[in-house]
mmCIF file as gemmi writes it, N, C-alpha and C atoms, coordinates in Angstrom:
data_model
loop_
_atom_site.group_PDB
_atom_site.id
_atom_site.type_symbol
_atom_site.label_atom_id
_atom_site.label_alt_id
_atom_site.label_comp_id
_atom_site.label_asym_id
_atom_site.label_entity_id
_atom_site.label_seq_id
_atom_site.pdbx_PDB_ins_code
_atom_site.Cartn_x
_atom_site.Cartn_y
_atom_site.Cartn_z
_atom_site.occupancy
_atom_site.B_iso_or_equiv
_atom_site.pdbx_formal_charge
_atom_site.auth_seq_id
_atom_site.auth_asym_id
_atom_site.pdbx_PDB_model_num
ATOM 1 N N . MET Axp A 1 ? 24.682 2.594 -23.051 1 0 ? 1 A 1
ATOM 2 C CA . MET Axp A 1 ? 24.889 1.172 -23.159 1 0 ? 1 A 1
ATOM 3 C C . MET Axp A 1 ? 23.948 0.626 -24.235 1 0 ? 1 A 1
ATOM 4 N N . THR Axp A 2 ? 24.456 -0.264 -25.058 1 0 ? 2 A 1
ATOM 5 C CA . THR Axp A 2 ? 23.657 -0.826 -26.142 1 0 ? 2 A 1
ATOM 6 C C . THR Axp A 2 ? 22.993 -2.131 -25.697 1 0 ? 2 A 1
ATOM 7 N N . ASP Axp A 3 ? 22.019 -2.569 -26.48 1 0 ? 3 A 1
ATOM 8 C CA . ASP Axp A 3 ? 21.346 -3.835 -26.208 1 0 ? 3 A 1
ATOM 9 C C . ASP Axp A 3 ? 22.277 -4.992 -26.551 1 0 ? 3 A 1
ATOM 10 N N . ILE Axp A 4 ? 22.108 -6.081 -25.825 1 0 ? 4 A 1
ATOM 11 C CA . ILE Axp A 4 ? 22.858 -7.3 -26.123 1 0 ? 4 A 1
ATOM 12 C C . ILE Axp A 4 ? 22.222 -7.947 -27.352 1 0 ? 4 A 1
ATOM 13 N N . ARG Axp A 5 ? 23.013 -8.232 -28.357 1 0 ? 5 A 1
ATOM 14 C CA . ARG Axp A 5 ? 22.483 -8.822 -29.586 1 0 ? 5 A 1
ATOM 15 C C . ARG Axp A 5 ? 23.029 -10.231 -29.837 1 0 ? 5 A 1
ATOM 16 N N . SER Axp A 6 ? 24.055 -10.61 -29.139 1 0 ? 6 A 1
ATOM 17 C CA . SER Axp A 6 ? 24.651 -11.926 -29.339 1 0 ? 6 A 1
ATOM 18 C C . SER Axp A 6 ? 23.762 -13.005 -28.707 1 0 ? 6 A 1
ATOM 19 N N . PRO Axp A 7 ? 23.302 -13.976 -29.513 1 0 ? 7 A 1
ATOM 20 C CA . PRO Axp A 7 ? 22.484 -15.054 -28.945 1 0 ? 7 A 1
ATOM 21 C C . PRO Axp A 7 ? 23.194 -15.804 -27.822 1 0 ? 7 A 1
ATOM 22 N N . TRP Axp A 8 ? 24.497 -16.02 -27.971 1 0 ? 8 A 1
ATOM 23 C CA . TRP Axp A 8 ? 25.261 -16.727 -26.95 1 0 ? 8 A 1
ATOM 24 C C . TRP Axp A 8 ? 25.224 -15.965 -25.633 1 0 ? 8 A 1
ATOM 25 N N . LEU Axp A 9 ? 25.441 -14.645 -25.682 1 0 ? 9 A 1
ATOM 26 C CA . LEU Axp A 9 ? 25.399 -13.847 -24.457 1 0 ? 9 A 1
ATOM 27 C C . LEU Axp A 9 ? 23.995 -13.811 -23.852 1 0 ? 9 A 1
ATOM 28 N N . LEU Axp A 10 ? 22.977 -13.795 -24.697 1 0 ? 10 A 1
ATOM 29 C CA . LEU Axp A 10 ? 21.607 -13.801 -24.189 1 0 ? 10 A 1
ATOM 30 C C . LEU Axp A 10 ? 21.305 -15.117 -23.474 1 0 ? 10 A 1
ATOM 31 N N . TYR Axp A 11 ? 21.751 -16.236 -24.043 1 0 ? 11 A 1
ATOM 32 C CA . TYR Axp A 11 ? 21.569 -17.522 -23.372 1 0 ? 11 A 1
ATOM 33 C C . TYR Axp A 11 ? 22.34 -17.567 -22.052 1 0 ? 11 A 1
ATOM 34 N N . CYS Axp A 12 ? 23.551 -17.021 -22.047 1 0 ? 12 A 1
ATOM 35 C CA . CYS Axp A 12 ? 24.346 -16.971 -20.809 1 0 ? 12 A 1
ATOM 36 C C . CYS Axp A 12 ? 23.641 -16.136 -19.748 1 0 ? 12 A 1
ATOM 37 N N . LYS Axp A 13 ? 23.089 -15.012 -20.155 1 0 ? 13 A 1
ATOM 38 C CA . LYS Axp A 13 ? 22.37 -14.152 -19.22 1 0 ? 13 A 1
ATOM 39 C C . LYS Axp A 13 ? 21.166 -14.885 -18.636 1 0 ? 13 A 1
ATOM 40 N N . GLY Axp A 14 ? 20.408 -15.565 -19.484 1 0 ? 14 A 1
ATOM 41 C CA . GLY Axp A 14 ? 19.264 -16.343 -19.007 1 0 ? 14 A 1
ATOM 42 C C . GLY Axp A 14 ? 19.688 -17.446 -18.06 1 0 ? 14 A 1
ATOM 43 N N . ALA Axp A 15 ? 20.779 -18.137 -18.396 1 0 ? 15 A 1
ATOM 44 C CA . ALA Axp A 15 ? 21.283 -19.21 -17.54 1 0 ? 15 A 1
ATOM 45 C C . ALA Axp A 15 ? 21.744 -18.664 -16.191 1 0 ? 15 A 1
ATOM 46 N N . LEU Axp A 16 ? 22.375 -17.503 -16.196 1 0 ? 16 A 1
ATOM 47 C CA . LEU Axp A 16 ? 22.814 -16.906 -14.934 1 0 ? 16 A 1
ATOM 48 C C . LEU Axp A 16 ? 21.625 -16.515 -14.054 1 0 ? 16 A 1
ATOM 49 N N . PHE Axp A 17 ? 20.553 -16 -14.656 1 0 ? 17 A 1
ATOM 50 C CA . PHE Axp A 17 ? 19.351 -15.701 -13.884 1 0 ? 17 A 1
ATOM 51 C C . PHE Axp A 17 ? 18.778 -16.982 -13.27 1 0 ? 17 A 1
ATOM 52 N N . LEU Axp A 18 ? 18.755 -18.063 -14.052 1 0 ? 18 A 1
ATOM 53 C CA . LEU Axp A 18 ? 18.259 -19.335 -13.55 1 0 ? 18 A 1
ATOM 54 C C . LEU Axp A 18 ? 19.116 -19.845 -12.388 1 0 ? 18 A 1
ATOM 55 N N . VAL Axp A 19 ? 20.431 -19.799 -12.548 1 0 ? 19 A 1
ATOM 56 C CA . VAL Axp A 19 ? 21.344 -20.241 -11.485 1 0 ? 19 A 1
ATOM 57 C C . VAL Axp A 19 ? 21.154 -19.381 -10.232 1 0 ? 19 A 1
ATOM 58 N N . LEU Axp A 20 ? 21.044 -18.082 -10.405 1 0 ? 20 A 1
ATOM 59 C CA . LEU Axp A 20 ? 20.837 -17.181 -9.276 1 0 ? 20 A 1
ATOM 60 C C . LEU Axp A 20 ? 19.543 -17.515 -8.532 1 0 ? 20 A 1
ATOM 61 N N . GLY Axp A 21 ? 18.471 -17.755 -9.261 1 0 ? 21 A 1
ATOM 62 C CA . GLY Axp A 21 ? 17.202 -18.095 -8.636 1 0 ? 21 A 1
ATOM 63 C C . GLY Axp A 21 ? 17.256 -19.417 -7.896 1 0 ? 21 A 1
ATOM 64 N N . VAL Axp A 22 ? 17.888 -20.414 -8.503 1 0 ? 22 A 1
ATOM 65 C CA . VAL Axp A 22 ? 18.006 -21.719 -7.859 1 0 ? 22 A 1
ATOM 66 C C . VAL Axp A 22 ? 18.862 -21.614 -6.597 1 0 ? 22 A 1
ATOM 67 N N . LEU Axp A 23 ? 19.983 -20.915 -6.673 1 0 ? 23 A 1
ATOM 68 C CA . LEU Axp A 23 ? 20.841 -20.765 -5.493 1 0 ? 23 A 1
ATOM 69 C C . LEU Axp A 23 ? 20.135 -20.018 -4.367 1 0 ? 23 A 1
ATOM 70 N N . ALA Axp A 24 ? 19.465 -18.926 -4.69 1 0 ? 24 A 1
ATOM 71 C CA . ALA Axp A 24 ? 18.76 -18.159 -3.655 1 0 ? 24 A 1
ATOM 72 C C . ALA Axp A 24 ? 17.665 -19.002 -3.016 1 0 ? 24 A 1
ATOM 73 N N . SER Axp A 25 ? 16.937 -19.751 -3.833 1 0 ? 25 A 1
ATOM 74 C CA . SER Axp A 25 ? 15.881 -20.606 -3.3 1 0 ? 25 A 1
ATOM 75 C C . SER Axp A 25 ? 16.455 -21.719 -2.425 1 0 ? 25 A 1
ATOM 76 N N . ALA Axp A 26 ? 17.544 -22.328 -2.873 1 0 ? 26 A 1
ATOM 77 C CA . ALA Axp A 26 ? 18.177 -23.404 -2.108 1 0 ? 26 A 1
ATOM 78 C C . ALA Axp A 26 ? 18.699 -22.901 -0.773 1 0 ? 26 A 1
ATOM 79 N N . ILE Axp A 27 ? 19.313 -21.727 -0.768 1 0 ? 27 A 1
ATOM 80 C CA . ILE Axp A 27 ? 19.835 -21.169 0.479 1 0 ? 27 A 1
ATOM 81 C C . ILE Axp A 27 ? 18.694 -20.857 1.441 1 0 ? 27 A 1
ATOM 82 N N . LEU Axp A 28 ? 17.622 -20.282 0.924 1 0 ? 28 A 1
ATOM 83 C CA . LEU Axp A 28 ? 16.465 -19.98 1.763 1 0 ? 28 A 1
ATOM 84 C C . LEU Axp A 28 ? 15.875 -21.251 2.362 1 0 ? 28 A 1
ATOM 85 N N . LEU Axp A 29 ? 15.712 -22.279 1.544 1 0 ? 29 A 1
ATOM 86 C CA . LEU Axp A 29 ? 15.159 -23.537 2.047 1 0 ? 29 A 1
ATOM 87 C C . LEU Axp A 29 ? 16.12 -24.258 2.982 1 0 ? 29 A 1
ATOM 88 N N . PHE Axp A 30 ? 17.412 -24.092 2.773 1 0 ? 30 A 1
ATOM 89 C CA . PHE Axp A 30 ? 18.4 -24.682 3.666 1 0 ? 30 A 1
ATOM 90 C C . PHE Axp A 30 ? 18.342 -24.032 5.05 1 0 ? 30 A 1
ATOM 91 N N . GLU Axp A 31 ? 18.163 -22.703 5.083 1 0 ? 31 A 1
ATOM 92 C CA . GLU Axp A 31 ? 18.109 -21.99 6.357 1 0 ? 31 A 1
ATOM 93 C C . GLU Axp A 31 ? 16.774 -22.158 7.08 1 0 ? 31 A 1
ATOM 94 N N . HIS Axp A 32 ? 15.696 -22.361 6.319 1 0 ? 32 A 1
ATOM 95 C CA . HIS Axp A 32 ? 14.362 -22.519 6.907 1 0 ? 32 A 1
ATOM 96 C C . HIS Axp A 32 ? 13.656 -23.691 6.238 1 0 ? 32 A 1
ATOM 97 N N . PRO Axp A 33 ? 14.076 -24.922 6.559 1 0 ? 33 A 1
ATOM 98 C CA . PRO Axp A 33 ? 13.518 -26.096 5.868 1 0 ? 33 A 1
ATOM 99 C C . PRO Axp A 33 ? 12.114 -26.456 6.373 1 0 ? 33 A 1
ATOM 100 N N . SER Axp A 34 ? 11.116 -25.921 5.734 1 0 ? 34 A 1
ATOM 101 C CA . SER Axp A 34 ? 9.746 -26.276 6.096 1 0 ? 34 A 1
ATOM 102 C C . SER Axp A 34 ? 8.88 -26.26 4.84 1 0 ? 34 A 1
ATOM 103 N N . PHE Axp A 35 ? 7.793 -27.018 4.91 1 0 ? 35 A 1
ATOM 104 C CA . PHE Axp A 35 ? 6.86 -27.061 3.786 1 0 ? 35 A 1
ATOM 105 C C . PHE Axp A 35 ? 6.257 -25.683 3.556 1 0 ? 35 A 1
ATOM 106 N N . LYS Axp A 36 ? 5.978 -24.97 4.624 1 0 ? 36 A 1
ATOM 107 C CA . LYS Axp A 36 ? 5.366 -23.642 4.525 1 0 ? 36 A 1
ATOM 108 C C . LYS Axp A 36 ? 6.269 -22.688 3.744 1 0 ? 36 A 1
ATOM 109 N N . VAL Axp A 37 ? 7.553 -22.657 4.067 1 0 ? 37 A 1
ATOM 110 C CA . VAL Axp A 37 ? 8.5 -21.773 3.366 1 0 ? 37 A 1
ATOM 111 C C . VAL Axp A 37 ? 8.617 -22.189 1.9 1 0 ? 37 A 1
ATOM 112 N N . ALA Axp A 38 ? 8.696 -23.49 1.642 1 0 ? 38 A 1
ATOM 113 C CA . ALA Axp A 38 ? 8.801 -23.972 0.257 1 0 ? 38 A 1
ATOM 114 C C . ALA Axp A 38 ? 7.551 -23.599 -0.534 1 0 ? 38 A 1
ATOM 115 N N . PHE Axp A 39 ? 6.379 -23.766 0.066 1 0 ? 39 A 1
ATOM 116 C CA . PHE Axp A 39 ? 5.13 -23.418 -0.605 1 0 ? 39 A 1
ATOM 117 C C . PHE Axp A 39 ? 5.047 -21.921 -0.891 1 0 ? 39 A 1
ATOM 118 N N . LEU Axp A 40 ? 5.366 -21.095 0.101 1 0 ? 40 A 1
ATOM 119 C CA . LEU Axp A 40 ? 5.296 -19.647 -0.087 1 0 ? 40 A 1
ATOM 120 C C . LEU Axp A 40 ? 6.319 -19.166 -1.118 1 0 ? 40 A 1
ATOM 121 N N . LEU Axp A 41 ? 7.495 -19.775 -1.133 1 0 ? 41 A 1
ATOM 122 C CA . LEU Axp A 41 ? 8.509 -19.426 -2.134 1 0 ? 41 A 1
ATOM 123 C C . LEU Axp A 41 ? 8.022 -19.784 -3.534 1 0 ? 41 A 1
ATOM 124 N N . ALA Axp A 42 ? 7.471 -20.984 -3.693 1 0 ? 42 A 1
ATOM 125 C CA . ALA Axp A 42 ? 6.949 -21.392 -4.996 1 0 ? 42 A 1
ATOM 126 C C . ALA Axp A 42 ? 5.794 -20.491 -5.428 1 0 ? 42 A 1
ATOM 127 N N . LEU Axp A 43 ? 4.929 -20.135 -4.503 1 0 ? 43 A 1
ATOM 128 C CA . LEU Axp A 43 ? 3.811 -19.253 -4.811 1 0 ? 43 A 1
ATOM 129 C C . LEU Axp A 43 ? 4.291 -17.87 -5.242 1 0 ? 43 A 1
ATOM 130 N N . ALA Axp A 44 ? 5.289 -17.333 -4.549 1 0 ? 44 A 1
ATOM 131 C CA . ALA Axp A 44 ? 5.838 -16.016 -4.897 1 0 ? 44 A 1
ATOM 132 C C . ALA Axp A 44 ? 6.487 -16.048 -6.278 1 0 ? 44 A 1
ATOM 133 N N . ILE Axp A 45 ? 7.25 -17.087 -6.56 1 0 ? 45 A 1
ATOM 134 C CA . ILE Axp A 45 ? 7.899 -17.208 -7.873 1 0 ? 45 A 1
ATOM 135 C C . ILE Axp A 45 ? 6.841 -17.292 -8.967 1 0 ? 45 A 1
ATOM 136 N N . TRP Axp A 46 ? 5.82 -18.121 -8.761 1 0 ? 46 A 1
ATOM 137 C CA . TRP Axp A 46 ? 4.754 -18.256 -9.75 1 0 ? 46 A 1
ATOM 138 C C . TRP Axp A 46 ? 4.032 -16.926 -9.968 1 0 ? 46 A 1
ATOM 139 N N . ALA Axp A 47 ? 3.705 -16.224 -8.876 1 0 ? 47 A 1
ATOM 140 C CA . ALA Axp A 47 ? 2.967 -14.965 -8.976 1 0 ? 47 A 1
ATOM 141 C C . ALA Axp A 47 ? 3.788 -13.887 -9.687 1 0 ? 47 A 1
ATOM 142 N N . PHE Axp A 48 ? 5.071 -13.796 -9.381 1 0 ? 48 A 1
ATOM 143 C CA . PHE Axp A 48 ? 5.915 -12.808 -10.059 1 0 ? 48 A 1
ATOM 144 C C . PHE Axp A 48 ? 6.068 -13.132 -11.545 1 0 ? 48 A 1
ATOM 145 N N . ALA Axp A 49 ? 6.19 -14.412 -11.874 1 0 ? 49 A 1
ATOM 146 C CA . ALA Axp A 49 ? 6.286 -14.803 -13.287 1 0 ? 49 A 1
ATOM 147 C C . ALA Axp A 49 ? 5.008 -14.452 -14.032 1 0 ? 49 A 1
ATOM 148 N N . ARG Axp A 50 ? 3.847 -14.679 -13.419 1 0 ? 50 A 1
ATOM 149 C CA . ARG Axp A 50 ? 2.575 -14.351 -14.057 1 0 ? 50 A 1
ATOM 150 C C . ARG Axp A 50 ? 2.398 -12.837 -14.213 1 0 ? 50 A 1
ATOM 151 N N . SER Axp A 51 ? 2.838 -12.065 -13.21 1 0 ? 51 A 1
ATOM 152 C CA . SER Axp A 51 ? 2.709 -10.608 -13.322 1 0 ? 51 A 1
ATOM 153 C C . SER Axp A 51 ? 3.632 -10.067 -14.406 1 0 ? 51 A 1
ATOM 154 N N . TYR Axp A 52 ? 4.808 -10.654 -14.563 1 0 ? 52 A 1
ATOM 155 C CA . TYR Axp A 52 ? 5.731 -10.254 -15.622 1 0 ? 52 A 1
ATOM 156 C C . TYR Axp A 52 ? 5.121 -10.572 -16.982 1 0 ? 52 A 1
ATOM 157 N N . TYR Axp A 53 ? 4.538 -11.764 -17.108 1 0 ? 53 A 1
ATOM 158 C CA . TYR Axp A 53 ? 3.848 -12.164 -18.334 1 0 ? 53 A 1
ATOM 159 C C . TYR Axp A 53 ? 2.714 -11.187 -18.641 1 0 ? 53 A 1
ATOM 160 N N . PHE Axp A 54 ? 1.944 -10.832 -17.622 1 0 ? 54 A 1
ATOM 161 C CA . PHE Axp A 54 ? 0.844 -9.883 -17.802 1 0 ? 54 A 1
ATOM 162 C C . PHE Axp A 54 ? 1.362 -8.536 -18.287 1 0 ? 54 A 1
ATOM 163 N N . ALA Axp A 55 ? 2.427 -8.032 -17.638 1 0 ? 55 A 1
ATOM 164 C CA . ALA Axp A 55 ? 2.949 -6.699 -17.956 1 0 ? 55 A 1
ATOM 165 C C . ALA Axp A 55 ? 3.425 -6.607 -19.401 1 0 ? 55 A 1
ATOM 166 N N . PHE Axp A 56 ? 3.9 -7.688 -19.948 1 0 ? 56 A 1
ATOM 167 C CA . PHE Axp A 56 ? 4.437 -7.622 -21.294 1 0 ? 56 A 1
ATOM 168 C C . PHE Axp A 56 ? 3.543 -8.28 -22.333 1 0 ? 56 A 1
ATOM 169 N N . TYR Axp A 57 ? 3.242 -9.536 -22.198 1 0 ? 57 A 1
ATOM 170 C CA . TYR Axp A 57 ? 2.51 -10.237 -23.247 1 0 ? 57 A 1
ATOM 171 C C . TYR Axp A 57 ? 1.035 -9.839 -23.293 1 0 ? 57 A 1
ATOM 172 N N . VAL Axp A 58 ? 0.356 -9.891 -22.165 1 0 ? 58 A 1
ATOM 173 C CA . VAL Axp A 58 ? -1.082 -9.639 -22.147 1 0 ? 58 A 1
ATOM 174 C C . VAL Axp A 58 ? -1.399 -8.208 -22.558 1 0 ? 58 A 1
ATOM 175 N N . ILE Axp A 59 ? -0.694 -7.253 -21.99 1 0 ? 59 A 1
ATOM 176 C CA . ILE Axp A 59 ? -0.961 -5.85 -22.337 1 0 ? 59 A 1
ATOM 177 C C . ILE Axp A 59 ? -0.7 -5.615 -23.82 1 0 ? 59 A 1
ATOM 178 N N . GLU Axp A 60 ? 0.434 -6.102 -24.314 1 0 ? 60 A 1
ATOM 179 C CA . GLU Axp A 60 ? 0.795 -5.861 -25.71 1 0 ? 60 A 1
ATOM 180 C C . GLU Axp A 60 ? -0.146 -6.566 -26.692 1 0 ? 60 A 1
ATOM 181 N N . HIS Axp A 61 ? -0.576 -7.773 -26.379 1 0 ? 61 A 1
ATOM 182 C CA . HIS Axp A 61 ? -1.371 -8.547 -27.333 1 0 ? 61 A 1
ATOM 183 C C . HIS Axp A 61 ? -2.887 -8.388 -27.175 1 0 ? 61 A 1
ATOM 184 N N . TYR Axp A 62 ? -3.358 -8 -25.993 1 0 ? 62 A 1
ATOM 185 C CA . TYR Axp A 62 ? -4.803 -7.948 -25.772 1 0 ? 62 A 1
ATOM 186 C C . TYR Axp A 62 ? -5.341 -6.584 -25.377 1 0 ? 62 A 1
ATOM 187 N N . VAL Axp A 63 ? -4.476 -5.697 -24.848 1 0 ? 63 A 1
ATOM 188 C CA . VAL Axp A 63 ? -4.964 -4.401 -24.37 1 0 ? 63 A 1
ATOM 189 C C . VAL Axp A 63 ? -4.565 -3.265 -25.297 1 0 ? 63 A 1
ATOM 190 N N . ASP Axp A 64 ? -3.268 -3.159 -25.612 1 0 ? 64 A 1
ATOM 191 C CA . ASP Axp A 64 ? -2.767 -2.041 -26.409 1 0 ? 64 A 1
ATOM 192 C C . ASP Axp A 64 ? -1.663 -2.546 -27.333 1 0 ? 64 A 1
ATOM 193 N N . SER Axp A 65 ? -2.027 -2.941 -28.531 1 0 ? 65 A 1
ATOM 194 C CA . SER Axp A 65 ? -1.051 -3.529 -29.456 1 0 ? 65 A 1
ATOM 195 C C . SER Axp A 65 ? -0.047 -2.52 -30 1 0 ? 65 A 1
ATOM 196 N N . SER Axp A 66 ? -0.3 -1.232 -29.79 1 0 ? 66 A 1
ATOM 197 C CA . SER Axp A 66 ? 0.624 -0.224 -30.312 1 0 ? 66 A 1
ATOM 198 C C . SER Axp A 66 ? 1.773 0.081 -29.358 1 0 ? 66 A 1
ATOM 199 N N . TYR Axp A 67 ? 1.689 -0.393 -28.128 1 0 ? 67 A 1
ATOM 200 C CA . TYR Axp A 67 ? 2.719 -0.053 -27.149 1 0 ? 67 A 1
ATOM 201 C C . TYR Axp A 67 ? 3.734 -1.181 -27.022 1 0 ? 67 A 1
ATOM 202 N N . ARG Axp A 68 ? 5.027 -0.825 -27.004 1 0 ? 68 A 1
ATOM 203 C CA . ARG Axp A 68 ? 6.111 -1.791 -26.822 1 0 ? 68 A 1
ATOM 204 C C . ARG Axp A 68 ? 6.828 -1.459 -25.516 1 0 ? 68 A 1
ATOM 205 N N . PHE Axp A 69 ? 6.906 -2.429 -24.64 1 0 ? 69 A 1
ATOM 206 C CA . PHE Axp A 69 ? 7.496 -2.21 -23.325 1 0 ? 69 A 1
ATOM 207 C C . PHE Axp A 69 ? 8.997 -2.451 -23.357 1 0 ? 69 A 1
ATOM 208 N N . ALA Axp A 70 ? 9.719 -1.624 -22.624 1 0 ? 70 A 1
ATOM 209 C CA . ALA Axp A 70 ? 11.169 -1.738 -22.578 1 0 ? 70 A 1
ATOM 210 C C . ALA Axp A 70 ? 11.647 -2.289 -21.237 1 0 ? 70 A 1
ATOM 211 N N . GLY Axp A 71 ? 10.75 -2.529 -20.32 1 0 ? 71 A 1
ATOM 212 C CA . GLY Axp A 71 ? 11.112 -3.038 -19.004 1 0 ? 71 A 1
ATOM 213 C C . GLY Axp A 71 ? 10.01 -2.746 -18.007 1 0 ? 71 A 1
ATOM 214 N N . LEU Axp A 72 ? 10.228 -3.181 -16.782 1 0 ? 72 A 1
ATOM 215 C CA . LEU Axp A 72 ? 9.205 -2.975 -15.755 1 0 ? 72 A 1
ATOM 216 C C . LEU Axp A 72 ? 8.989 -1.499 -15.455 1 0 ? 72 A 1
ATOM 217 N N . TRP Axp A 73 ? 10.034 -0.71 -15.501 1 0 ? 73 A 1
ATOM 218 C CA . TRP Axp A 73 ? 9.887 0.734 -15.273 1 0 ? 73 A 1
ATOM 219 C C . TRP Axp A 73 ? 9.019 1.347 -16.376 1 0 ? 73 A 1
ATOM 220 N N . SER Axp A 74 ? 9.241 0.929 -17.605 1 0 ? 74 A 1
ATOM 221 C CA . SER Axp A 74 ? 8.437 1.388 -18.727 1 0 ? 74 A 1
ATOM 222 C C . SER Axp A 74 ? 6.971 1.014 -18.521 1 0 ? 74 A 1
ATOM 223 N N . PHE Axp A 75 ? 6.713 -0.209 -18.046 1 0 ? 75 A 1
ATOM 224 C CA . PHE Axp A 75 ? 5.335 -0.629 -17.799 1 0 ? 75 A 1
ATOM 225 C C . PHE Axp A 75 ? 4.695 0.209 -16.698 1 0 ? 75 A 1
ATOM 226 N N . ALA Axp A 76 ? 5.438 0.497 -15.63 1 0 ? 76 A 1
ATOM 227 C CA . ALA Axp A 76 ? 4.895 1.315 -14.539 1 0 ? 76 A 1
ATOM 228 C C . ALA Axp A 76 ? 4.521 2.702 -15.043 1 0 ? 76 A 1
ATOM 229 N N . GLN Axp A 77 ? 5.373 3.298 -15.859 1 0 ? 77 A 1
ATOM 230 C CA . GLN Axp A 77 ? 5.07 4.614 -16.422 1 0 ? 77 A 1
ATOM 231 C C . GLN Axp A 77 ? 3.846 4.547 -17.327 1 0 ? 77 A 1
ATOM 232 N N . TYR Axp A 78 ? 3.76 3.516 -18.138 1 0 ? 78 A 1
ATOM 233 C CA . TYR Axp A 78 ? 2.619 3.326 -19.033 1 0 ? 78 A 1
ATOM 234 C C . TYR Axp A 78 ? 1.33 3.187 -18.224 1 0 ? 78 A 1
ATOM 235 N N . ALA Axp A 79 ? 1.359 2.357 -17.192 1 0 ? 79 A 1
ATOM 236 C CA . ALA Axp A 79 ? 0.165 2.122 -16.379 1 0 ? 79 A 1
ATOM 237 C C . ALA Axp A 79 ? -0.279 3.397 -15.67 1 0 ? 79 A 1
ATOM 238 N N . LEU Axp A 80 ? 0.675 4.177 -15.164 1 0 ? 80 A 1
ATOM 239 C CA . LEU Axp A 80 ? 0.316 5.436 -14.494 1 0 ? 80 A 1
ATOM 240 C C . LEU Axp A 80 ? -0.274 6.439 -15.477 1 0 ? 80 A 1
ATOM 241 N N . ARG Axp A 81 ? 0.296 6.515 -16.668 1 0 ? 81 A 1
ATOM 242 C CA . ARG Axp A 81 ? -0.247 7.42 -17.684 1 0 ? 81 A 1
ATOM 243 C C . ARG Axp A 81 ? -1.669 7.013 -18.073 1 0 ? 81 A 1
ATOM 244 N N . LYS Axp A 82 ? -1.887 5.729 -18.264 1 0 ? 82 A 1
ATOM 245 C CA . LYS Axp A 82 ? -3.219 5.244 -18.637 1 0 ? 82 A 1
ATOM 246 C C . LYS Axp A 82 ? -4.223 5.51 -17.519 1 0 ? 82 A 1
ATOM 247 N N . ARG Axp A 83 ? -3.794 5.358 -16.291 1 0 ? 83 A 1
ATOM 248 C CA . ARG Axp A 83 ? -4.682 5.578 -15.156 1 0 ? 83 A 1
ATOM 249 C C . ARG Axp A 83 ? -5.08 7.044 -15.059 1 0 ? 83 A 1
ATOM 250 N N . ARG Axp A 84 ? -4.1 7.927 -15.222 1 0 ? 84 A 1
ATOM 251 C CA . ARG Axp A 84 ? -4.39 9.377 -15.162 1 0 ? 84 A 1
ATOM 252 C C . ARG Axp A 84 ? -5.293 9.813 -16.303 1 0 ? 84 A 1
ATOM 253 N N . SER Axp A 85 ? -5.044 9.277 -17.5 1 0 ? 85 A 1
ATOM 254 C CA . SER Axp A 85 ? -5.826 9.703 -18.651 1 0 ? 85 A 1
ATOM 255 C C . SER Axp A 85 ? -7.262 9.17 -18.628 1 0 ? 85 A 1
ATOM 256 N N . SER Axp A 86 ? -7.467 8.037 -17.94 1 0 ? 86 A 1
ATOM 257 C CA . SER Axp A 86 ? -8.819 7.472 -17.887 1 0 ? 86 A 1
ATOM 258 C C . SER Axp A 86 ? -9.628 8.034 -16.731 1 0 ? 86 A 1
ATOM 259 N N . GLY Axp A 87 ? -8.95 8.706 -15.775 1 0 ? 87 A 1
ATOM 260 C CA . GLY Axp A 87 ? -9.644 9.309 -14.648 1 0 ? 87 A 1
ATOM 261 C C . GLY Axp A 87 ? -9.995 8.323 -13.547 1 0 ? 87 A 1
ATOM 262 N N . ASP Axp A 88 ? -9.39 7.123 -13.54 1 0 ? 88 A 1
ATOM 263 C CA . ASP Axp A 88 ? -9.647 6.159 -12.47 1 0 ? 88 A 1
ATOM 264 C C . ASP Axp A 88 ? -9.092 6.664 -11.159 1 0 ? 88 A 1
ATOM 265 N N . PRO Axp A 89 ? -9.725 6.322 -10.048 1 0 ? 89 A 1
ATOM 266 C CA . PRO Axp A 89 ? -9.212 6.767 -8.735 1 0 ? 89 A 1
ATOM 267 C C . PRO Axp A 89 ? -7.948 6.04 -8.342 1 0 ? 89 A 1
């Protein structure tokens, strides 16, 4: 399978992810309408977004500028290789 190169399709893909996230969040809050659930959902979304940012932007720009990540699986493999090579427990 090749990479998507059409800007229109990339925008559609991003919009679909946004719609999916909003719908899933709305359904969850509809089934369990409480401040606690809303807060924990917002916290989880924020934390996952920050970890994604860390895995790609921070590592590439501040830790290892020679490495280009292709996805979360690529980052996991990179992190495991770095851990083994540095001898960390």
